[in-house]
VEXDRENRO-47203 format. One record per residue (C-alpha): residue number from 1; x, y, z. Coordinates in steps of 0.05 Angstrom, whole numbers, plus 5000, padded with zeros to 4 digits. Example, Ala and Ser with C-alpha at 12.3 -4.5 7.8 and 13.67 -1.06 7.14 Angstrom:
R    i     X     Y     Z
R    1  5246  4910  5156
R    2  5273  4979  5143
***
This chain:
R    i     X     Y     Z
R    1  0991  4267  9749
R    2  1043  4279  9699
R    3  0999  4283  9641
R    4  0954  4329  9679
R    5  1013  4377  9689
R    6  1030  4372  9610
R    7  0959  4386  9590
R    8  0953  4453  9637
R    9  0956  4521  9596
R   10  0946  4591  9615
R   11  0921  4620  9547
R   12  0888  4593  9488
R   13  0889  4621  9417
R   14  0850  4594  9359
R   15  0881  4594  9285
R   16  0850  4577  9218
R   17  0887  4546  9159
R   18  0854  4560  9092
R   19  0873  4546  9021
R   20  0857  4500  8965
R   21  0857  4425  8966
R   22  0923  4387  8962
R   23  0969  4449  8974
R   24  1002  4417  9034
R   25  0972  4451  9094
R   26  0945  4392  9130
R   27  1014  4362  9121
R   28  1045  4419  9151
R   29  0992  4420  9208
R   30  1007  4344  9228
R   31  1087  4364  9227
R   32  1078  4421  9278
R   33  1036  4376  9328
R   34  1080  4321  9316
R   35  1031  4272  9282
R   36  1057  4221  9229
R   37  1037  4245  9158
R   38  1012  4192  9104
R   39  1051  4189  9042
R   40  0984  4184  9003
R   41  0940  4248  8997
R   42  0883  4251  9045
R   43  0835  4309  9031
R   44  0812  4344  9096
R   45  0741  4327  9115
R   46  0707  4386  9134
R   47  0749  4415  9185
R   48  0801  4379  9226
R   49  0825  4408  9295
R   50  0890  4401  9324
R   51  0917  4426  9391
R   52  0991  4438  9417
R   53  1015  4471  9479
R   54  1075  4511  9471
R   55  1118  4549  9526
R   56  1117  4623  9516
R   57  1157  4665  9565
R   58  1133  4650  9636
R   59  1070  4617  9610
R   60  1041  4559  9569
R   61  0993  4572  9509
R   62  0946  4525  9475
R   63  0944  4530  9404
R   64  0873  4503  9372
R   65  0884  4499  9297
R   66  0829  4488  9249
R   67  0845  4458  9183
R   68  0785  4474  9136
R   69  0773  4431  9079
R   70  0794  4466  9013
R   71  0739  4436  8978
R   72  0686  4482  8955
R   73  0632  4442  8991
R   74  0658  4459  9060
R   75  0652  4536  9045
R   76  0591  4537  9087
R   77  0635  4517  9149
R   78  0682  4584  9133
R   79  0640  4639  9171
R   80  0628  4599  9235
R   81  0698  4585  9244
R   82  0721  4650  9223
R   83  0684  4684  9278
R   84  0720  4648  9333
R   85  0790  4654  9298
R   86  0844  4699  9327
R   87  0891  4688  9271
R   88  0900  4657  9202
R   89  0943  4625  9152
R   90  0926  4631  9078
R   91  0964  4571  9039
R   92  0981  4559  8976
R   93  1027  4508  8933
R   94  1086  4537  8900
R   95  1077  4488  8845
R   96  1006  4502  8833
R   97  0986  4574  8803
R   98  0913  4567  8821
R   99  0922  4562  8894
R  100  0963  4624  8890
R  101  0916  4662  8849
R  102  0858  4645  8900
R  103  0899  4673  8957
R  104  0872  4744  8950
R  105  0799  4717  8952
R  106  0809  4680  9010
R  107  0841  4742  9049
R  108  0779  4779  9030
R  109  0735  4729  9062
R  110  0774  4735  9125
R  111  0771  4807  9127
R  112  0697  4811  9112
R  113  0688  4782  9180
R  114  0753  4790  9221
R  115  0781  4857  9206
R  116  0841  4855  9253
R  117  0863  4786  9264
R  118  0936  4769  9236
R  119  0939  4735  9166
R  120  1006  4702  9151
R  121  1016  4681  9076
R  122  1045  4608  9078
R  123  1077  4576  9015
R  124  1077  4502  9017
R  125  1120  4448  8988
R  126  1187  4494  8981
R  127  1229  4434  8970
R  128  1198  4423  8900
R  129  1244  4472  8865
R  130  1246  4431  8801
R  131  1167  4441  8788
R  132  1161  4510  8823
R  133  1115  4555  8779
R  134  1107  4611  8824
R  135  1172  4659  8834
R  136  1192  4684  8902
R  137  1185  4754  8867
R  138  1118  4741  8854
R  139  1102  4718  8925
R  140  1141  4775  8956
R  141  1105  4831  8912
R  142  1036  4807  8937
R  143  1055  4798  9011
R  144  1081  4868  9005
R  145  1018  4897  8971
R  146  0978  4867  9024
R  147  1018  4884  9086
R  148  1020  4808  9106
R  149  1082  4766  9130
R  150  1103  4706  9082
R  151  1135  4640  9101
R  152  1156  4590  9055
R  153  1155  4522  9085
R  154  1172  4448  9068
R  155  1143  4394  9110
R  156  1183  4338  9074
R  157  1249  4375  9095
R  158  1217  4408  9158
R  159  1234  4478  9135
R  160  1194  4537  9165
R  161  1144  4484  9203
R  162  1148  4518  9272
R  163  1170  4588  9254
R  164  1098  4611  9224
R  165  1058  4583  9285
R  166  1108  4611  9338
R  167  1109  4686  9299
R  168  1029  4685  9296
R  169  1026  4664  9368
R  170  1066  4722  9391
R  171  1024  4771  9343
R  172  0964  4740  9374
R  173  0989  4747  9449
R  174  1007  4821  9431
R  175  0939  4842  9403
R  176  0906  4803  9465
R  177  0949  4848  9512
R  178  0936  4912  9480
R  179  0856  4894  9480
R  180  0859  4877  9547
R  181  0895  4941  9578
R  182  0853  4990  9528
R  183  0797  5003  9575
R  184  0852  5023  9630
R  185  0887  5069  9585
R  186  0821  5100  9558
R  187  0796  5109  9630
R  188  0869  5155  9646
R  189  0851  5198  9592
R  190  0777  5205  9613
R  191  0800  5223  9684
R  192  0845  5274  9659
R  193  0790  5303  9611
R  194  0745  5313  9677
R  195  0798  5363  9706
R  196  0784  5439  9703
R  197  0805  5465  9642
R  198  0842  5532  9638
R  199  0793  5553  9585
R  200  0746  5575  9646
R  201  0795  5640  9655
R  202  0800  5700  9615
R  203  0858  5727  9579
R  204  0921  5701  9563
R  205  0910  5628  9592
R  206  0863  5611  9535
R  207  0917  5611  9484
R  208  0957  5570  9533
R  209  0905  5517  9538
R  210  0902  5513  9471
R  211  0973  5490  9467
R  212  0954  5437  9514
R  213  0894  5417  9472
R  214  0937  5410  9415
R  215  0982  5360  9455
R  216  0923  5320  9478
R  217  0895  5310  9403
R  218  0966  5295  9386
R  219  0967  5235  9439
R  220  0900  5217  9416
R  221  0920  5209  9346
R  222  0976  5164  9372
R  223  0927  5122  9416
R  224  0878  5112  9354
R  225  0943  5083  9315
R  226  0964  5039  9376
R  227  0893  5003  9375
R  228  0906  4982  9305
R  229  0977  4961  9318
R  230  0998  4890  9301
R  231  1074  4895  9314
R  232  1124  4907  9368
R  233  1150  4962  9329
R  234  1088  5003  9326
R  235  1085  4987  9399
R  236  1153  5025  9408
R  237  1134  5087  9364
R  238  1078  5096  9412
R  239  1123  5095  9471
R  240  1173  5140  9435
R  241  1120  5195  9411
R  242  1084  5192  9473
R  243  1144  5204  9515
R  244  1160  5265  9468
R  245  1093  5293  9485
R  246  1102  5286  9556
R  247  1171  5319  9549
R  248  1137  5384  9515
R  249  1075  5380  9567
R  250  1124  5383  9625
R  251  1156  5452  9588
R  252  1089  5476  9575
R  253  1068  5472  9644
R  254  1130  5501  9674
R  255  1127  5559  9627
R  256  1054  5572  9646
R  257  1062  5554  9720
R  258  1131  5576  9737
R  259  1119  5569  9814
R  260  1070  5510  9817
R  261  1112  5473  9769
R  262  1162  5467  9831
R  263  1120  5426  9871
R  264  1069  5403  9818
R  265  1072  5361  9753
R  266  1031  5377  9692
R  267  0966  5340  9694
R  268  0973  5318  9622
R  269  1043  5292  9636
R  270  1025  5255  9695
R  271  0968  5227  9661
R  272  1013  5202  9596
R  273  1062  5173  9643
R  274  1003  5129  9677
R  275  0985  5108  9610
R  276  1058  5087  9596
R  277  1066  5057  9658
R  278  1003  5011  9650
R  279  1013  4997  9581
R  280  1085  4970  9594
R  281  1060  4923  9646
R  282  1014  4890  9602
R  283  1069  4888  9542
R  284  1134  4879  9579
R  285  1152  4818  9545
R  286  1152  4852  9479
R  287  1188  4923  9489
R  288  1248  4945  9520
R  289  1241  5009  9554
R  290  1312  5024  9570
R  291  1313  5082  9520
R  292  1258  5111  9557
R  293  1289  5107  9623
R  294  1293  5184  9634
R  295  1218  5181  9644
R  296  1225  5152  9708
R  297  1159  5106  9696
R  298  1129  5075  9762
R  299  1139  5003  9733
***
């Protein structure tokens, strides 16, 4: 009974481990899942699959990790597993320059099939400082240019074994939450667009409606960025920028409709508040909205 409870999980994510043979990715994986590692080298045969269930906030997440053999003979397996991957590690050996030179090629293969999954660079064998042949500066420059997080690990000394898995799990959870709530956010805006426009009225209302159109287009620009977001900071930026648009929409509505604004809210402002409310419900574990308390969102 206890074993059955331990095997229960709420969400599952799939991670792909890529890299040349002998770089240390298999040892890293065995350390993470708590399995013993052989002292002698044992090349991955095709794809080795490991699983681990980890607690995350109020849920349990199963990480299903695919260790793809670095031998060129297993290249045909890559596309098949990339199609189901939700995150990827590109691993190299800090003492083996060729494995580092192959990093960009591996990333291109991933991006050719999956354009928006999180990818981490993993430098293995970080304890072998005496035989190190790739400098930290070289690695950081590449990571910065590619816009990817970098972790230097040592399975032997158990340095950064858990951290990259936990970090990429958070990013995958974050992206899954965004993808799930996206249709709801889009529906709010579509409902707003169906409302009668002041463009239907002659004279001064035309210029005022144009101002609201500008605010709406500004929001859509921020929303497009949100859909491509991969970090909590980008999510916070969306909340912040949208809150500014809400404030300006309220001011515009009050200036255009001084009497009506006493008893009614700006339709655009109301729509954007509903959007932020639903987005917060989906991502509340990632962002603190205390700085936006003045919006009085119905959370």
